N, C-alpha and C positions, 0 to 999 in steps of 0.2 A: 692755803692756795687756791684759785678758780681754773680748773682744767678746762682745753676747749672742749665743748661739744660733740665737735667732731673732729675728724682726722686732721694734720697737720695743712696738705693739700689743699683741704675743703677751706680750712680759716683762714689761709694766706690769700683766696678768692673773694670768700664772700664775706667775713665777719665785719660788723660795723656797720653794714648798708641793709637797707629795707627798701626795695626798688619797688614798693605799693605805696611808698609816698608820693605826695603830688608831681606830677610832669613822668611818673614813671618810667625814669632812666635807669636800662637796663645796668649802666656803669657809672658808679658815683660821679656827681658831677662836681665842678670846680664851681665853688660859691666865691665870686670875684665881689667882695663887695668889703667896704672899710665899716661899716656900721649897721646897724639894723634898727628897724620900726618896731616899735612898742605899741601894744594893744591900746594901753593907757597911762595914765603915768600912774596909778597904784602899780599896774604889771612892771612899770620900770624901776619903781622905787624898790620893790621885792625881789628883783633881780640884781641890782645895785648893792642892797644888803645882805643877799644871799640866803633870804628868806625862802626864794625861788630859781631853780635851774633853769637859765634860757641862755641866748644869745645876747652878748651885750657890745660888745667891740672886737674887732678882729686881731688888736692888738694881743688881746689873750687865748681868743680862739675862733674858730670856724667851724662851719658844718662839716668843712671837709677835713679839716682837721679831726675834728672828734671821730670821725670814720678811721682816719690813719689810728690814731690812739688805741681806740677799741682792738682794732686788728693786731697790733702789735700788742699790747697786753695779753692777749688770747692766745698768741704764738709763743710768748714766753710763760705763759701760766700765772700771769698776775692779774691783780684785780682793777690797776687803773693806770693810766699813762698820760704822762705830759709830753709833747711835742713842741720840739723850738728850731731856732733857725740853724743851727749846725749840732755837731758831736760833742764841739768845745762849750758851746753854751748849755748843752745838756749835762755836762758834767759840772761845770759852774755851779749851775742854780740849784742843782742836786744836793752839791756838798756845801754850800750856802746856806740851804733852808735848814740843813741836818747841824752844820757846825754854829750857825749863829755869830753873834760876837764875839770874839776872840776863844773859840773854839780849837781844839787842835784834831788832828788828822794825822793816822798812821798809813802810809801807803808805799806798796811795791815801789822799788827803784827801777824796776823793767818797765815802762812806760814809754808812750808815742811821746816826742820829743816836746810837742804843743802842750801835752797835759804838763811836763815839768815845769814849763815856763810859768804855765798858770798857777801850780800849787808854791814854785818857790818864789814868785815874784808877785803877781797880783794879788796872791792871798794875803801875802805879808800886808799889804796897803790894807787889807780889810783886819789885821788882827789876829789872824788865823793863821797858826803855826803847822808845818807839816814834818811830820818825821819819816823818813825812807828807810826802807828795809829789804833785806835779799828775801824775795818772796818764797824760796826753799828753803828758809832757815825759820822753824815756828818758835825758838827762842826768840829771835830777834821781836817778831809781831808781839810776844808775850810781854818783852821787857819794854817794849816801845808804849804800851797802852799806860794813859795816867786819866787820875780822875777826870780831867778833862775831856778826855778823848770823847768824838762824837762821832765819828765813822773810821773804819778801815775801807781802803779802796785797791785794787789791783785790776789788770787787764785779764780776760778769761783764757788769753792765749796771747802773749806778751807780744808787741810792734818795737823791732823787726825782726827778734830771733826765734819767734816761735815757741817761748817757754809755756808748758801748758802748766797752770796754777792747780794745786792741789788743793781745792776748793772746801773738801770739808772740812782740813784739818783749819786752814784759814776762819772758817765761818765756827766751829768751836771754841777758837783762841776769844775770836769776838765777842761773839754770846755770854761766854763767861764772865766776860766784863761788862756785859748790858750795853755793847754797841752792836748797831747796826753793818752790815758788810753790803757797801756796794761795788760792783763788778762792771767794767766795761766791758761789755761782749760783740764790739764790734765784728773782731777777726772772727770768733768762735761762729756767730748768727745763732738765732734758735732753732736751726734745722740740727747743725752739729751736735750743740750743747746749750741746755736750758740752766742757768747758773742756778735759780730758784729752785731746782730741784736738787742742789746741793750745799743749799744755805745760805745762798744770799738773798739779802731783803730789799735788793733796788737793784736792777738792771738798766743800764746805760747802753745807749746805741750813738753812732756816728751813723745816719741813717743814709748820710751822702753814700756810705761805701756800697756795702752787700744787700741794705734792703732796696735802695734805690736802683743799684746794679748796672746802670750807664754812663755814670760820670757827667747827669746834666743838672743836678737839684741836689744843693744844700740841704740840710735838715737834721735833726737829733732828738732822740725820745729817751724818756726814764720810765721804768716801767715800775710801781711798787705792786711787789709779791704779796702783799697784805700779811706780813708773816712778823712784822716787829710792832710788839704793843709800846707805845710810847706813854701810854696811861701805867703800865706797870711800876715806872719811875717817876710821877708826875713833876716834880722839882727839878728834874736833869733836863726835861723838855719843857718848858714855858711857853716855846712858841705854838706848842701844840693844844696845853691841857691847861694853860692860863688864859684869859679874856684877851682876844683882838683888838689892841688898841683901837684900829681904824673903823672897826664894826662893834662898836660900844662892849656890850658884856657876852659877845658871841665868843664861845670855845670850840675853836675847830674840831676837838677831840670828842666833844659832846655832840656837836651838830654833824659831823661827816664820819666819824669812829673810823677803827681799823680799817688800812687799806684804801680810803680816800681822803683823809684828812691832809696828807702828805703834799697830794696832788691840787688841794686847794689852797694850802699856803703857796705853793710855787708859782700856781696861776694868776692869784690876787696880790700876792706880794713881788716876786721877782720878777716875774714874764712881764706884770703888768708895770713896775718902777722903772724898769733896765731895760725893757721893751726887747729881748731877742725871739721877735715874733716869726714865725714861719707863716709863709705865704699860702693862701689856697692854691696856686698852682703847684708850688713844690710840693705840699702835700698832696695834691693830685698825682704828680708824675712817682712821688713815692710808692703810693699806691698801684700804679701800675707794674713797679718792679718787683713789688712784693708777692704778687702774683704768679709768679714765675723762681720764686726764691730758691725754692727745695732741688729745682731741675739745674739752674745754673750753678748753685752752690756744689751739688753732687758733680757736673763735670768738671768744675773749677777745682775741686778736692782730687779726683782722681788724677787731672792733668799736672797738678804740682808734685803728686806724690812720681809721677813717670820723670819728670823734671830733675828733682829730688835724685832720686835714684841714678839718675842718667851723670849728673855733676857730681854726684859720688865717688863715680870711677876714672874722672876726668884729669890730667895729668895736671891741667893749669888752677886745680881747686885743690885749695888746702883744708878746708872744712865744709860740710854743709850743714846749716841749723835747721833741722827738719825732724818734727816727732815722729814721723811715720818712718824713721829709717830706725831698724833692730837697735844700732851702737847709739841712739841718739840720748842724752841724759834722761828728757820727759818722754821717752816711748811707753813706759808702763804707766804713766798719767794718762797720755793719749789712748792707751789701751782700755782703760779703765772709766773715762769721763769722754772718751768722743766716740761710741762705738759707729755712728752713722758717717765716718770718714775724718779725715786731717785738714788741716786749715790750707788752705791754698795762696799765702802768703807765708813766706820763709826767705833766709838768707842765705851767702854762701860766703866763702871769704877766696882770695885769688892767692896762689902761691907767689910768694917776695921775693925779688932780687936780693942776696944777701951784700952785694956790694951798694946797693943804692939807699939813698936816703930819703927822707919825706917827699920831696919833689918828683922823685921817680917814682913811688908807690902814688900818689896820686896822676902822675901820667900814664902808668898801667891802668889804673880804673878809667882813666878816662877813656884810653884805647878801646877797651872792651865794652863799656856803656855808649859811646858814640858810634862804635861800628852796628849797635843791633839796630835792625831793620823791621821784624816783626813785634817785638817787644818796644813799647813807647816808654820815653823818658819824661814820666810825669809823676808829681806827688802826688799820689793818690793810690788806694787800692780798691779792691770788690769792685773793678769796672769788668763789663763784658769785655776787654780788651785787655790783653798781657802788658804790664806795666813793669818799669823798673827804674829803681832810683839807688842813689848813693846817700844812706842816712849820716854820714859824716859831714857832709858837705852840703845837705840838705834839710830833712825833716829833723834831725837832730844836732843840727851844727852849733844851736845853743849853750848844749852840753859841753864842759870841759871835758880834758882826754880821762879824767880820773872818774867820772860820771858814765863816758861813753864806756870805758874798761868795764863799771859795774855790771854795766846796760848788757856786756857780751860783745860791744859793737866797736870793730877796728876801723884803721882807714883802709883797710882791702876789704870790708863787706860790701855787697851789692845785695838790695832787696829786690826781690820778685813778686809780683802778684799775677798768679794764672788766671788769665783772662777764658776766652771759649773758642778760641782759633783751635786747628788742628795741632795735636801735640807734636807731631815729627816736624812741623814746621818752624815750632818754637825751640825743639832741640836743636836742628839744623841752625835755626839763628844765633843761639849759645854758642854753637861749636866754631862758626864764621868768626865769632866775635873774640872766641879763648884763641881763635889762632895768630889773634895781633899780637901776642906777648909772649 
């Protein structure tokens, strides 16, 4: 694993860009172009054949995107990265590249609803089967792995209940079976936790969230930690170790090696063929957000803990799901893996009216959510603004009742994403809204 050569704050501002390049811009520029002019036909042929590295076409990459990739790879302690159009695209291309045709994935139940849709619906169209397990049950992980398993997947901090993953236990189980670990670190952020330090081989981000930080631009990134050796079992990983048909006798593992071959496959096949391209402008906006990542996340983390502590004492709140609270089931894991702060995305459950049915529950939730004025009702997290959502009718609405229950989501669950506003204003806003029920 390659560590940043400088501190985290320096890396998030400077990594990946050399201002001494022509035009001498102090800030990374937006390379807003669809294509690139080649010096000669020979030069073009070499780039298209992967014999030479260079700008080919913006569907696969742009100079602005390359800066973003290098920066996020440095922050996660990885060796290479691929940036794409959204976090959903990052998860999709990562697992398509690993699973191949007819592969199997073992995943935690506790996931963002859109990821569940991808796994149980669209991946089935590709012949990829996904087995869901309780992320806190080591035996479930172990028993779910098959000879055809090509990845295990989980979120570092699950959305929306904020369960903290026991990274090292899951990684040990996967590696014992010769399977790479893919971790979605969107909620964790590289400021709070770097999964690669605890056994993850690939780290995925919805850059739309904390990395960008201002709710303006979609983007996703996958980082290769450079730790998984596909060459150790070449017959299991022909996409890396056998000749790549579209490039003749070229073998990615021989040409690029550990820490680079994965990115080469993702860009030249899945991004090239499916087209989930990140625009240069969005890449540039995400870069601007990353420059203040640790400052924002530290503030949001402290605010979220203050909100959780306040809600835990509120008579209209039945439970608060935040690992920073001493009584939380995942508090010990938070202390172990999150020494720099707790997540700023968490949930709480309203008390229920024993005499009411489902309609009454929805009405109670709506009265609270619709009364909020400082919190914004938005299906996003990691924004500079504080956001609220109702998972059961929004982000996780495609899950059935049993799936929601497994993920710890009830009809009364309300998710919060703490922003940068004054914590006193946020607490007052919650108190006003809760007084409506």
